[in-house]
PDB file with one MODEL, atoms N, CA, C and O in Angstrom:
MODEL        1
ATOM      1  N   MET A   1       0.825  -1.187   0.000  1.00  0.00           N
ATOM      2  CA  MET A   1       0.000   0.000   0.000  1.00  0.00           C
ATOM      3  C   MET A   1       0.871   1.253   0.000  1.00  0.00           C
ATOM      4  O   MET A   1       0.521   2.263  -0.610  1.00  0.00           O
ATOM      5  N   LYS A   2       2.022   1.176   0.698  1.00  0.00           N
ATOM      6  CA  LYS A   2       2.943   2.311   0.739  1.00  0.00           C
ATOM      7  C   LYS A   2       3.413   2.662  -0.675  1.00  0.00           C
ATOM      8  O   LYS A   2       3.516   3.836  -1.032  1.00  0.00           O
ATOM      9  N   TYR A   3       3.697   1.619  -1.479  1.00  0.00           N
ATOM     10  CA  TYR A   3       4.139   1.862  -2.848  1.00  0.00           C
ATOM     11  C   TYR A   3       3.047   2.536  -3.668  1.00  0.00           C
ATOM     12  O   TYR A   3       3.321   3.449  -4.446  1.00  0.00           O
ATOM     13  N   LEU A   4       1.813   2.086  -3.492  1.00  0.00           N
ATOM     14  CA  LEU A   4       0.723   2.686  -4.257  1.00  0.00           C
ATOM     15  C   LEU A   4       0.546   4.154  -3.922  1.00  0.00           C
ATOM     16  O   LEU A   4       0.308   4.974  -4.808  1.00  0.00           O
ATOM     17  N   ALA A   5       0.662   4.485  -2.648  1.00  0.00           N
ATOM     18  CA  ALA A   5       0.547   5.891  -2.253  1.00  0.00           C
ATOM     19  C   ALA A   5       1.671   6.703  -2.877  1.00  0.00           C
ATOM     20  O   ALA A   5       1.434   7.799  -3.387  1.00  0.00           O
ATOM     21  N   LEU A   6       2.883   6.181  -2.843  1.00  0.00           N
ATOM     22  CA  LEU A   6       4.031   6.877  -3.426  1.00  0.00           C
ATOM     23  C   LEU A   6       3.843   7.063  -4.929  1.00  0.00           C
ATOM     24  O   LEU A   6       4.116   8.138  -5.464  1.00  0.00           O
ATOM     25  N   MET A   7       3.381   6.022  -5.602  1.00  0.00           N
ATOM     26  CA  MET A   7       3.188   6.112  -7.045  1.00  0.00           C
ATOM     27  C   MET A   7       2.065   7.090  -7.374  1.00  0.00           C
ATOM     28  O   MET A   7       2.140   7.818  -8.364  1.00  0.00           O
ATOM     29  N   GLY A   8       1.035   7.104  -6.550  1.00  0.00           N
ATOM     30  CA  GLY A   8      -0.047   8.065  -6.759  1.00  0.00           C
ATOM     31  C   GLY A   8       0.444   9.488  -6.667  1.00  0.00           C
ATOM     32  O   GLY A   8       0.062  10.337  -7.473  1.00  0.00           O
ATOM     33  N   VAL A   9       1.293   9.757  -5.685  1.00  0.00           N
ATOM     34  CA  VAL A   9       1.865  11.100  -5.530  1.00  0.00           C
ATOM     35  C   VAL A   9       2.719  11.434  -6.741  1.00  0.00           C
ATOM     36  O   VAL A   9       2.662  12.549  -7.259  1.00  0.00           O
ATOM     37  N   MET A  10       3.511  10.470  -7.193  1.00  0.00           N
ATOM     38  CA  MET A  10       4.383  10.706  -8.347  1.00  0.00           C
ATOM     39  C   MET A  10       3.561  11.041  -9.589  1.00  0.00           C
ATOM     40  O   MET A  10       3.918  11.942 -10.349  1.00  0.00           O
ATOM     41  N   ILE A  11       2.469  10.323  -9.793  1.00  0.00           N
ATOM     42  CA  ILE A  11       1.617  10.581 -10.945  1.00  0.00           C
ATOM     43  C   ILE A  11       0.992  11.973 -10.847  1.00  0.00           C
ATOM     44  O   ILE A  11       0.955  12.708 -11.834  1.00  0.00           O
ATOM     45  N   VAL A  12       0.506  12.333  -9.670  1.00  0.00           N
ATOM     46  CA  VAL A  12      -0.106  13.648  -9.481  1.00  0.00           C
ATOM     47  C   VAL A  12       0.906  14.757  -9.738  1.00  0.00           C
ATOM     48  O   VAL A  12       0.562  15.783 -10.325  1.00  0.00           O
ATOM     49  N   VAL A  13       2.142  14.563  -9.308  1.00  0.00           N
ATOM     50  CA  VAL A  13       3.189  15.559  -9.550  1.00  0.00           C
ATOM     51  C   VAL A  13       3.458  15.684 -11.040  1.00  0.00           C
ATOM     52  O   VAL A  13       3.762  16.772 -11.530  1.00  0.00           O
ATOM     53  N   ALA A  14       3.348  14.584 -11.759  1.00  0.00           N
ATOM     54  CA  ALA A  14       3.621  14.593 -13.197  1.00  0.00           C
ATOM     55  C   ALA A  14       2.476  15.150 -14.022  1.00  0.00           C
ATOM     56  O   ALA A  14       2.692  15.540 -15.169  1.00  0.00           O
ATOM     57  N   LEU A  15       1.266  15.202 -13.481  1.00  0.00           N
ATOM     58  CA  LEU A  15       0.093  15.617 -14.249  1.00  0.00           C
ATOM     59  C   LEU A  15       0.230  16.948 -14.972  1.00  0.00           C
ATOM     60  O   LEU A  15      -0.239  17.054 -16.105  1.00  0.00           O
ATOM     61  N   PRO A  16       0.840  17.960 -14.390  1.00  0.00           N
ATOM     62  CA  PRO A  16       0.920  19.224 -15.118  1.00  0.00           C
ATOM     63  C   PRO A  16       1.681  19.139 -16.432  1.00  0.00           C
ATOM     64  O   PRO A  16       1.594  20.050 -17.256  1.00  0.00           O
ATOM     65  N   HIS A  17       2.415  18.072 -16.635  1.00  0.00           N
ATOM     66  CA  HIS A  17       3.254  17.951 -17.823  1.00  0.00           C
ATOM     67  C   HIS A  17       2.664  17.048 -18.893  1.00  0.00           C
ATOM     68  O   HIS A  17       3.307  16.833 -19.920  1.00  0.00           O
ATOM     69  N   LEU A  18       1.462  16.509 -18.692  1.00  0.00           N
ATOM     70  CA  LEU A  18       0.878  15.600 -19.667  1.00  0.00           C
ATOM     71  C   LEU A  18       0.572  16.322 -20.974  1.00  0.00           C
ATOM     72  O   LEU A  18       0.259  17.513 -20.990  1.00  0.00           O
ATOM     73  N   ALA A  19       0.670  15.575 -22.067  1.00  0.00           N
ATOM     74  CA  ALA A  19       0.411  16.166 -23.380  1.00  0.00           C
ATOM     75  C   ALA A  19      -0.393  15.205 -24.234  1.00  0.00           C
ATOM     76  O   ALA A  19      -0.605  14.049 -23.867  1.00  0.00           O
ATOM     77  N   GLN A  20      -0.832  15.695 -25.366  1.00  0.00           N
ATOM     78  CA  GLN A  20      -1.583  14.878 -26.297  1.00  0.00           C
ATOM     79  C   GLN A  20      -0.651  14.073 -27.206  1.00  0.00           C
ATOM     80  O   GLN A  20      -1.091  13.102 -27.821  1.00  0.00           O
ATOM     81  N   SER A  21       0.597  14.446 -27.303  1.00  0.00           N
ATOM     82  CA  SER A  21       1.543  13.839 -28.229  1.00  0.00           C
ATOM     83  C   SER A  21       2.420  12.796 -27.555  1.00  0.00           C
ATOM     84  O   SER A  21       2.877  12.994 -26.429  1.00  0.00           O
ATOM     85  N   ALA A  22       2.656  11.674 -28.251  1.00  0.00           N
ATOM     86  CA  ALA A  22       3.526  10.624 -27.710  1.00  0.00           C
ATOM     87  C   ALA A  22       4.974  11.087 -27.618  1.00  0.00           C
ATOM     88  O   ALA A  22       5.781  10.443 -26.948  1.00  0.00           O
ATOM     89  N   THR A  23       5.316  12.184 -28.274  1.00  0.00           N
ATOM     90  CA  THR A  23       6.687  12.691 -28.216  1.00  0.00           C
ATOM     91  C   THR A  23       6.893  13.628 -27.034  1.00  0.00           C
ATOM     92  O   THR A  23       8.010  14.092 -26.808  1.00  0.00           O
ATOM     93  N   ASP A  24       5.850  13.913 -26.284  1.00  0.00           N
ATOM     94  CA  ASP A  24       5.962  14.787 -25.123  1.00  0.00           C
ATOM     95  C   ASP A  24       6.933  14.180 -24.115  1.00  0.00           C
ATOM     96  O   ASP A  24       6.941  12.963 -23.929  1.00  0.00           O
ATOM     97  N   PRO A  25       7.748  15.000 -23.466  1.00  0.00           N
ATOM     98  CA  PRO A  25       8.746  14.473 -22.534  1.00  0.00           C
ATOM     99  C   PRO A  25       8.171  13.765 -21.311  1.00  0.00           C
ATOM    100  O   PRO A  25       8.917  13.079 -20.612  1.00  0.00           O
ATOM    101  N   ILE A  26       6.886  13.901 -21.025  1.00  0.00           N
ATOM    102  CA  ILE A  26       6.323  13.194 -19.871  1.00  0.00           C
ATOM    103  C   ILE A  26       6.239  11.703 -20.140  1.00  0.00           C
ATOM    104  O   ILE A  26       6.321  10.902 -19.208  1.00  0.00           O
ATOM    105  N   PHE A  27       6.077  11.320 -21.391  1.00  0.00           N
ATOM    106  CA  PHE A  27       5.954   9.905 -21.711  1.00  0.00           C
ATOM    107  C   PHE A  27       7.310   9.229 -21.629  1.00  0.00           C
ATOM    108  O   PHE A  27       8.322   9.758 -22.089  1.00  0.00           O
ATOM    109  N   GLY A  28       7.304   8.058 -21.037  1.00  0.00           N
ATOM    110  CA  GLY A  28       8.532   7.288 -20.874  1.00  0.00           C
ATOM    111  C   GLY A  28       8.530   6.615 -19.512  1.00  0.00           C
ATOM    112  O   GLY A  28       7.491   6.474 -18.867  1.00  0.00           O
ATOM    113  N   ARG A  29       9.710   6.206 -19.094  1.00  0.00           N
ATOM    114  CA  ARG A  29       9.859   5.522 -17.805  1.00  0.00           C
ATOM    115  C   ARG A  29      10.482   6.462 -16.793  1.00  0.00           C
ATOM    116  O   ARG A  29      11.450   7.165 -17.082  1.00  0.00           O
ATOM    117  N   TRP A  30       9.900   6.459 -15.591  1.00  0.00           N
ATOM    118  CA  TRP A  30      10.318   7.363 -14.530  1.00  0.00           C
ATOM    119  C   TRP A  30      10.680   6.575 -13.273  1.00  0.00           C
ATOM    120  O   TRP A  30       9.908   5.730 -12.819  1.00  0.00           O
ATOM    121  N   LEU A  31      11.837   6.852 -12.726  1.00  0.00           N
ATOM    122  CA  LEU A  31      12.274   6.235 -11.480  1.00  0.00           C
ATOM    123  C   LEU A  31      11.634   6.984 -10.325  1.00  0.00           C
ATOM    124  O   LEU A  31      11.657   8.214 -10.289  1.00  0.00           O
ATOM    125  N   SER A  32      11.059   6.246  -9.377  1.00  0.00           N
ATOM    126  CA  SER A  32      10.428   6.890  -8.226  1.00  0.00           C
ATOM    127  C   SER A  32      11.481   7.601  -7.385  1.00  0.00           C
ATOM    128  O   SER A  32      12.673   7.308  -7.477  1.00  0.00           O
ATOM    129  N   GLU A  33      11.022   8.533  -6.568  1.00  0.00           N
ATOM    130  CA  GLU A  33      11.938   9.335  -5.755  1.00  0.00           C
ATOM    131  C   GLU A  33      12.817   8.468  -4.856  1.00  0.00           C
ATOM    132  O   GLU A  33      13.991   8.782  -4.659  1.00  0.00           O
ATOM    133  N   ASN A  34      12.273   7.394  -4.314  1.00  0.00           N
ATOM    134  CA  ASN A  34      13.064   6.521  -3.439  1.00  0.00           C
ATOM    135  C   ASN A  34      13.835   5.458  -4.217  1.00  0.00           C
ATOM    136  O   ASN A  34      14.491   4.600  -3.626  1.00  0.00           O
ATOM    137  N   LYS A  35      13.753   5.519  -5.543  1.00  0.00           N
ATOM    138  CA  LYS A  35      14.448   4.609  -6.451  1.00  0.00           C
ATOM    139  C   LYS A  35      14.029   3.152  -6.262  1.00  0.00           C
ATOM    140  O   LYS A  35      14.793   2.232  -6.555  1.00  0.00           O
ATOM    141  N   GLY A  36      12.801   2.954  -5.766  1.00  0.00           N
ATOM    142  CA  GLY A  36      12.299   1.609  -5.516  1.00  0.00           C
ATOM    143  C   GLY A  36      11.372   1.077  -6.591  1.00  0.00           C
ATOM    144  O   GLY A  36      11.000  -0.096  -6.562  1.00  0.00           O
ATOM    145  N   ALA A  37      10.992   1.931  -7.547  1.00  0.00           N
ATOM    146  CA  ALA A  37      10.063   1.503  -8.590  1.00  0.00           C
ATOM    147  C   ALA A  37      10.251   2.352  -9.838  1.00  0.00           C
ATOM    148  O   ALA A  37      10.749   3.476  -9.778  1.00  0.00           O
ATOM    149  N   VAL A  38       9.843   1.793 -10.964  1.00  0.00           N
ATOM    150  CA  VAL A  38       9.824   2.533 -12.225  1.00  0.00           C
ATOM    151  C   VAL A  38       8.382   2.546 -12.720  1.00  0.00           C
ATOM    152  O   VAL A  38       7.716   1.512 -12.780  1.00  0.00           O
ATOM    153  N   ILE A  39       7.918   3.738 -13.070  1.00  0.00           N
ATOM    154  CA  ILE A  39       6.570   3.935 -13.598  1.00  0.00           C
ATOM    155  C   ILE A  39       6.705   4.314 -15.073  1.00  0.00           C
ATOM    156  O   ILE A  39       7.503   5.178 -15.437  1.00  0.00           O
ATOM    157  N   GLU A  40       5.925   3.663 -15.897  1.00  0.00           N
ATOM    158  CA  GLU A  40       5.918   3.976 -17.325  1.00  0.00           C
ATOM    159  C   GLU A  40       4.658   4.773 -17.640  1.00  0.00           C
ATOM    160  O   GLU A  40       3.546   4.309 -17.390  1.00  0.00           O
ATOM    161  N   ILE A  41       4.835   5.971 -18.189  1.00  0.00           N
ATOM    162  CA  ILE A  41       3.731   6.828 -18.611  1.00  0.00           C
ATOM    163  C   ILE A  41       3.633   6.701 -20.129  1.00  0.00           C
ATOM    164  O   ILE A  41       4.601   6.954 -20.846  1.00  0.00           O
ATOM    165  N   THR A  42       2.460   6.310 -20.606  1.00  0.00           N
ATOM    166  CA  THR A  42       2.260   6.090 -22.035  1.00  0.00           C
ATOM    167  C   THR A  42       0.994   6.791 -22.510  1.00  0.00           C
ATOM    168  O   THR A  42       0.095   7.060 -21.714  1.00  0.00           O
ATOM    169  N   PRO A  43       0.921   7.089 -23.820  1.00  0.00           N
ATOM    170  CA  PRO A  43      -0.317   7.637 -24.358  1.00  0.00           C
ATOM    171  C   PRO A  43      -1.414   6.574 -24.351  1.00  0.00           C
ATOM    172  O   PRO A  43      -1.149   5.401 -24.613  1.00  0.00           O
ATOM    173  N   CYS A  44      -2.617   6.978 -24.058  1.00  0.00           N
ATOM    174  CA  CYS A  44      -3.810   6.114 -24.137  1.00  0.00           C
ATOM    175  C   CYS A  44      -4.822   6.895 -24.958  1.00  0.00           C
ATOM    176  O   CYS A  44      -5.673   7.592 -24.404  1.00  0.00           O
ATOM    177  N   GLY A  45      -4.733   6.783 -26.259  1.00  0.00           N
ATOM    178  CA  GLY A  45      -5.557   7.619 -27.131  1.00  0.00           C
ATOM    179  C   GLY A  45      -5.081   9.053 -26.999  1.00  0.00           C
ATOM    180  O   GLY A  45      -3.899   9.328 -27.203  1.00  0.00           O
ATOM    181  N   ASP A  46      -5.976   9.974 -26.662  1.00  0.00           N
ATOM    182  CA  ASP A  46      -5.583  11.373 -26.489  1.00  0.00           C
ATOM    183  C   ASP A  46      -5.304  11.693 -25.021  1.00  0.00           C
ATOM    184  O   ASP A  46      -5.235  12.864 -24.647  1.00  0.00           O
ATOM    185  N   ARG A  47      -5.148  10.688 -24.204  1.00  0.00           N
ATOM    186  CA  ARG A  47      -4.899  10.854 -22.766  1.00  0.00           C
ATOM    187  C   ARG A  47      -3.602  10.152 -22.388  1.00  0.00           C
ATOM    188  O   ARG A  47      -2.855   9.703 -23.257  1.00  0.00           O
ATOM    189  N   ALA A  48      -3.337  10.059 -21.082  1.00  0.00           N
ATOM    190  CA  ALA A  48      -2.114   9.408 -20.600  1.00  0.00           C
ATOM    191  C   ALA A  48      -2.450   8.384 -19.526  1.00  0.00           C
ATOM    192  O   ALA A  48      -3.387   8.560 -18.748  1.00  0.00           O
ATOM    193  N   CYS A  49      -1.670   7.315 -19.500  1.00  0.00           N
ATOM    194  CA  CYS A  49      -1.834   6.245 -18.511  1.00  0.00           C
ATOM    195  C   CYS A  49      -0.481   5.958 -17.873  1.00  0.00           C
ATOM    196  O   CYS A  49       0.565   6.262 -18.447  1.00  0.00           O
ATOM    197  N   GLY A  50      -0.511   5.379 -16.700  1.00  0.00           N
ATOM    198  CA  GLY A  50       0.722   5.022 -16.020  1.00  0.00           C
ATOM    199  C   GLY A  50       0.614   3.662 -15.363  1.00  0.00           C
ATOM    200  O   GLY A  50      -0.422   3.316 -14.796  1.00  0.00           O
ATOM    201  N   ARG A  51       1.695   2.887 -15.442  1.00  0.00           N
ATOM    202  CA  ARG A  51       1.715   1.583 -14.777  1.00  0.00           C
ATOM    203  C   ARG A  51       3.104   1.321 -14.223  1.00  0.00           C
ATOM    204  O   ARG A  51       4.101   1.821 -14.744  1.00  0.00           O
ATOM    205  N   MET A  52       3.152   0.539 -13.171  1.00  0.00           N
ATOM    206  CA  MET A  52       4.417   0.181 -12.542  1.00  0.00           C
ATOM    207  C   MET A  52       5.047  -0.935 -13.377  1.00  0.00           C
ATOM    208  O   MET A  52       4.407  -1.958 -13.622  1.00  0.00           O
ATOM    209  N   VAL A  53       6.291  -0.749 -13.814  1.00  0.00           N
ATOM    210  CA  VAL A  53       6.933  -1.750 -14.669  1.00  0.00           C
ATOM    211  C   VAL A  53       8.153  -2.403 -14.021  1.00  0.00           C
ATOM    212  O   VAL A  53       8.681  -3.376 -14.558  1.00  0.00           O
ATOM    213  N   TRP A  54       8.608  -1.891 -12.884  1.00  0.00           N
ATOM    214  CA  TRP A  54       9.773  -2.471 -12.215  1.00  0.00           C
ATOM    215  C   TRP A  54       9.730  -2.127 -10.734  1.00  0.00           C
ATOM    216  O   TRP A  54       9.357  -1.020 -10.347  1.00  0.00           O
ATOM    217  N   LEU A  55      10.117  -3.096  -9.916  1.00  0.00           N
ATOM    218  CA  LEU A  55      10.255  -2.890  -8.472  1.00  0.00           C
ATOM    219  C   LEU A  55      11.631  -3.377  -8.043  1.00  0.00           C
ATOM    220  O   LEU A  55      12.084  -4.441  -8.466  1.00  0.00           O
ATOM    221  N   ARG A  56      12.283  -2.601  -7.212  1.00  0.00           N
ATOM    222  CA  ARG A  56      13.582  -3.020  -6.688  1.00  0.00           C
ATOM    223  C   ARG A  56      13.417  -4.298  -5.869  1.00  0.00           C
ATOM    224  O   ARG A  56      14.235  -5.212  -5.971  1.00  0.00           O
ATOM    225  N   ASN A  57      12.374  -4.361  -5.066  1.00  0.00           N
ATOM    226  CA  ASN A  57      12.088  -5.524  -4.229  1.00  0.00           C
ATOM    227  C   ASN A  57      10.714  -6.077  -4.615  1.00  0.00           C
ATOM    228  O   ASN A  57       9.716  -5.763  -3.966  1.00  0.00           O
ATOM    229  N   PRO A  58      10.659  -6.899  -5.670  1.00  0.00           N
ATOM    230  CA  PRO A  58       9.360  -7.337  -6.176  1.00  0.00           C
ATOM    231  C   PRO A  58       8.703  -8.471  -5.385  1.00  0.00           C
ATOM    232  O   PRO A  58       7.525  -8.763  -5.593  1.00  0.00           O
ATOM    233  N   LEU A  59       9.448  -9.111  -4.482  1.00  0.00           N
ATOM    234  CA  LEU A  59       8.911 -10.263  -3.763  1.00  0.00           C
ATOM    235  C   LEU A  59       8.621  -9.947  -2.306  1.00  0.00           C
ATOM    236  O   LEU A  59       9.314  -9.142  -1.684  1.00  0.00           O
ATOM    237  N   ASP A  60       7.591 -10.587  -1.768  1.00  0.00           N
ATOM    238  CA  ASP A  60       7.291 -10.431  -0.345  1.00  0.00           C
ATOM    239  C   ASP A  60       8.204 -11.356   0.468  1.00  0.00           C
ATOM    240  O   ASP A  60       9.078 -12.019  -0.091  1.00  0.00           O
ATOM    241  N   THR A  61       8.000 -11.398   1.763  1.00  0.00           N
ATOM    242  CA  THR A  61       8.875 -12.197   2.639  1.00  0.00           C
ATOM    243  C   THR A  61       8.766 -13.697   2.375  1.00  0.00           C
ATOM    244  O   THR A  61       9.666 -14.454   2.738  1.00  0.00           O
ATOM    245  N   ASP A  62       7.674 -14.132   1.749  1.00  0.00           N
ATOM    246  CA  ASP A  62       7.498 -15.548   1.405  1.00  0.00           C
ATOM    247  C   ASP A  62       8.046 -15.883   0.020  1.00  0.00           C
ATOM    248  O   ASP A  62       7.980 -17.035  -0.410  1.00  0.00           O
ATOM    249  N   GLY A  63       8.583 -14.891  -0.677  1.00  0.00           N
ATOM    250  CA  GLY A  63       9.131 -15.117  -2.010  1.00  0.00           C
ATOM    251  C   GLY A  63       8.124 -15.030  -3.134  1.00  0.00           C
ATOM    252  O   GLY A  63       8.429 -15.393  -4.270  1.00  0.00           O
ATOM    253  N   HIS A  64       6.917 -14.549  -2.833  1.00  0.00           N
ATOM    254  CA  HIS A  64       5.883 -14.377  -3.860  1.00  0.00           C
ATOM    255  C   HIS A  64       5.866 -12.920  -4.336  1.00  0.00           C
ATOM    256  O   HIS A  64       6.255 -12.016  -3.596  1.00  0.00           O
ATOM    257  N   PRO A  65       5.411 -12.698  -5.580  1.00  0.00           N
ATOM    258  CA  PRO A  65       5.325 -11.315  -6.065  1.00  0.00           C
ATOM    259  C   PRO A  65       4.450 -10.462  -5.148  1.00  0.00           C
ATOM    260  O   PRO A  65       3.377 -10.894  -4.727  1.00  0.00           O
ATOM    261  N   LYS A  66       4.912  -9.255  -4.844  1.00  0.00           N
ATOM    262  CA  LYS A  66       4.108  -8.324  -4.047  1.00  0.00           C
ATOM    263  C   LYS A  66       2.841  -7.989  -4.812  1.00  0.00           C
ATOM    264  O   LYS A  66       2.840  -7.882  -6.039  1.00  0.00           O
ATOM    265  N   LYS A  67       1.751  -7.826  -4.050  1.00  0.00           N
ATOM    266  CA  LYS A  67       0.461  -7.580  -4.683  1.00  0.00           C
ATOM    267  C   LYS A  67      -0.179  -6.305  -4.164  1.00  0.00           C
ATOM    268  O   LYS A  67       0.075  -5.872  -3.040  1.00  0.00           O
ATOM    269  N   ALA A  68      -1.015  -5.714  -5.009  1.00  0.00           N
ATOM    270  CA  ALA A  68      -1.810  -4.547  -4.634  1.00  0.00           C
ATOM    271  C   ALA A  68      -2.974  -5.016  -3.771  1.00  0.00           C
ATOM    272  O   ALA A  68      -3.178  -6.218  -3.605  1.00  0.00           O
ATOM    273  N   SER A  69      -3.723  -4.094  -3.230  1.00  0.00           N
ATOM    274  CA  SER A  69      -4.850  -4.437  -2.359  1.00  0.00           C
ATOM    275  C   SER A  69      -5.927  -5.246  -3.081  1.00  0.00           C
ATOM    276  O   SER A  69      -6.721  -5.932  -2.438  1.00  0.00           O
ATOM    277  N   ASN A  70      -5.957  -5.170  -4.412  1.00  0.00           N
ATOM    278  CA  ASN A  70      -6.948  -5.941  -5.165  1.00  0.00           C
ATOM    279  C   ASN A  70      -6.455  -7.346  -5.514  1.00  0.00           C
ATOM    280  O   ASN A  70      -7.148  -8.094  -6.204  1.00  0.00           O
ATOM    281  N   GLY A  71      -5.259  -7.705  -5.038  1.00  0.00           N
ATOM    282  CA  GLY A  71      -4.715  -9.040  -5.262  1.00  0.00           C
ATOM    283  C   GLY A  71      -3.895  -9.200  -6.525  1.00  0.00           C
ATOM    284  O   GLY A  71      -3.325 -10.267  -6.756  1.00  0.00           O
ATOM    285  N   LYS A  72      -3.821  -8.169  -7.348  1.00  0.00           N
ATOM    286  CA  LYS A  72      -3.032  -8.249  -8.583  1.00  0.00           C
ATOM    287  C   LYS A  72      -1.579  -7.892  -8.280  1.00  0.00           C
ATOM    288  O   LYS A  72      -1.313  -7.097  -7.379  1.00  0.00           O
ATOM    289  N   PRO A  73      -0.635  -8.475  -9.026  1.00  0.00           N
ATOM    290  CA  PRO A  73       0.788  -8.153  -8.805  1.00  0.00           C
ATOM    291  C   PRO A  73       1.053  -6.658  -9.000  1.00  0.00           C
ATOM    292  O   PRO A  73       0.483  -6.026  -9.889  1.00  0.00           O
ATOM    293  N   LEU A  74       1.934  -6.103  -8.149  1.00  0.00           N
ATOM    294  CA  LEU A  74       2.278  -4.679  -8.263  1.00  0.00           C
ATOM    295  C   LEU A  74       2.993  -4.382  -9.575  1.00  0.00           C
ATOM    296  O   LEU A  74       2.731  -3.359 -10.209  1.00  0.00           O
ATOM    297  N   CYS A  75       3.889  -5.266  -9.980  1.00  0.00           N
ATOM    298  CA  CYS A  75       4.615  -5.032 -11.226  1.00  0.00           C
ATOM    299  C   CYS A  75       3.635  -5.250 -12.379  1.00  0.00           C
ATOM    300  O   CYS A  75       3.078  -6.338 -12.531  1.00  0.00           O
ATOM    301  N   GLY A  76       3.432  -4.221 -13.178  1.00  0.00           N
ATOM    302  CA  GLY A  76       2.443  -4.237 -14.252  1.00  0.00           C
ATOM    303  C   GLY A  76       1.134  -3.595 -13.843  1.00  0.00           C
ATOM    304  O   GLY A  76       0.229  -3.447 -14.663  1.00  0.00           O
ATOM    305  N   PHE A  77       1.027  -3.212 -12.574  1.00  0.00           N
ATOM    306  CA  PHE A  77      -0.195  -2.631 -12.029  1.00  0.00           C
ATOM    307  C   PHE A  77      -0.462  -1.253 -12.643  1.00  0.00           C
ATOM    308  O   PHE A  77       0.427  -0.403 -12.681  1.00  0.00           O
ATOM    309  N   SER A  78      -1.679  -1.040 -13.120  1.00  0.00           N
ATOM    310  CA  SER A  78      -2.074   0.251 -13.684  1.00  0.00           C
ATOM    311  C   SER A  78      -2.350   1.225 -12.551  1.00  0.00           C
ATOM    312  O   SER A  78      -3.210   0.980 -11.705  1.00  0.00           O
ATOM    313  N   LEU A  79      -1.614   2.336 -12.539  1.00  0.00           N
ATOM    314  CA  LEU A  79      -1.742   3.318 -11.471  1.00  0.00           C
ATOM    315  C   LEU A  79      -2.592   4.510 -11.853  1.00  0.00           C
ATOM    316  O   LEU A  79      -3.188   5.153 -10.988  1.00  0.00           O
ATOM    317  N   ALA A  80      -2.654   4.807 -13.119  1.00  0.00           N
ATOM    318  CA  ALA A  80      -3.366   6.007 -13.549  1.00  0.00           C
ATOM    319  C   ALA A  80      -3.845   5.810 -14.982  1.00  0.00           C
ATOM    320  O   ALA A  80      -3.177   5.168 -15.792  1.00  0.00           O
ATOM    321  N   ALA A  81      -5.010   6.372 -15.278  1.00  0.00           N
ATOM    322  CA  ALA A  81      -5.540   6.289 -16.641  1.00  0.00           C
ATOM    323  C   ALA A  81      -6.422   7.492 -16.914  1.00  0.00           C
ATOM    324  O   ALA A  81      -7.088   8.008 -16.016  1.00  0.00           O
ATOM    325  N   GLY A  82      -6.420   7.928 -18.157  1.00  0.00           N
ATOM    326  CA  GLY A  82      -7.336   8.966 -18.579  1.00  0.00           C
ATOM    327  C   GLY A  82      -6.955  10.387 -18.223  1.00  0.00           C
ATOM    328  O   GLY A  82      -7.810  11.272 -18.265  1.00  0.00           O
ATOM    329  N   PHE A  83      -5.702  10.638 -17.875  1.00  0.00           N
ATOM    330  CA  PHE A  83      -5.302  11.999 -17.549  1.00  0.00           C
ATOM    331  C   PHE A  83      -5.057  12.796 -18.824  1.00  0.00           C
ATOM    332  O   PHE A  83      -4.598  12.259 -19.833  1.00  0.00           O
ATOM    333  N   ARG A  84      -5.375  14.100 -18.760  1.00  0.00           N
ATOM    334  CA  ARG A  84      -5.155  14.979 -19.913  1.00  0.00           C
ATOM    335  C   ARG A  84      -4.841  16.371 -19.411  1.00  0.00           C
ATOM    336  O   ARG A  84      -5.066  16.696 -18.245  1.00  0.00           O
ATOM    337  N   ARG A  85      -4.317  17.186 -20.309  1.00  0.00           N
ATOM    338  CA  ARG A  85      -4.077  18.598 -19.980  1.00  0.00           C
ATOM    339  C   ARG A  85      -5.422  19.321 -19.906  1.00  0.00           C
ATOM    340  O   ARG A  85      -6.385  18.934 -20.567  1.00  0.00           O
ATOM    341  N   ASP A  86      -5.471  20.372 -19.095  1.00  0.00           N
ATOM    342  CA  ASP A  86      -6.680  21.177 -19.094  1.00  0.00           C
ATOM    343  C   ASP A  86      -6.593  22.214 -20.207  1.00  0.00           C
ATOM    344  O   ASP A  86      -5.614  22.232 -20.952  1.00  0.00           O
ATOM    345  N   GLU A  87      -7.569  23.051 -20.330  1.00  0.00           N
ATOM    346  CA  GLU A  87      -7.620  24.025 -21.424  1.00  0.00           C
ATOM    347  C   GLU A  87      -6.446  24.985 -21.420  1.00  0.00           C
ATOM    348  O   GLU A  87      -6.057  25.480 -22.478  1.00  0.00           O
ATOM    349  N   SER A  88      -5.872  25.260 -20.262  1.00  0.00           N
ATOM    350  CA  SER A  88      -4.754  26.213 -20.197  1.00  0.00           C
ATOM    351  C   SER A  88      -3.428  25.530 -20.475  1.00  0.00           C
ATOM    352  O   SER A  88      -2.382  26.174 -20.383  1.00  0.00           O
ATOM    353  N   GLY A  89      -3.435  24.227 -20.817  1.00  0.00           N
ATOM    354  CA  GLY A  89      -2.201  23.520 -21.137  1.00  0.00           C
ATOM    355  C   GLY A  89      -1.490  22.953 -19.932  1.00  0.00           C
ATOM    356  O   GLY A  89      -0.345  22.514 -20.035  1.00  0.00           O
ATOM    357  N   LYS A  90      -2.153  22.958 -18.794  1.00  0.00           N
ATOM    358  CA  LYS A  90      -1.525  22.420 -17.575  1.00  0.00           C
ATOM    359  C   LYS A  90      -1.904  20.974 -17.381  1.00  0.00           C
ATOM    360  O   LYS A  90      -1.474  20.348 -16.412  1.00  0.00           O
TER     361      LYS A  90
ENDMDL
END
């Protein structure tokens, strides 16, 4: 859950930079502030989506992949979808 909160904050911080174009510098892979995860921001039609693509520590103490609260693995987990710039370009 701590990772999800961190990734949510990272996505919110990145929102002002979203664009309609796949060449926009926001799209790509971003290392989290604590260097524990990589989030990939990609175009989703005319919007932007984000998913976790790498974890420094992907396994729990039992050696199984860490999971989100919904039971799905964190790596590959969709964190954000449907974000777009507002009318002022923010």
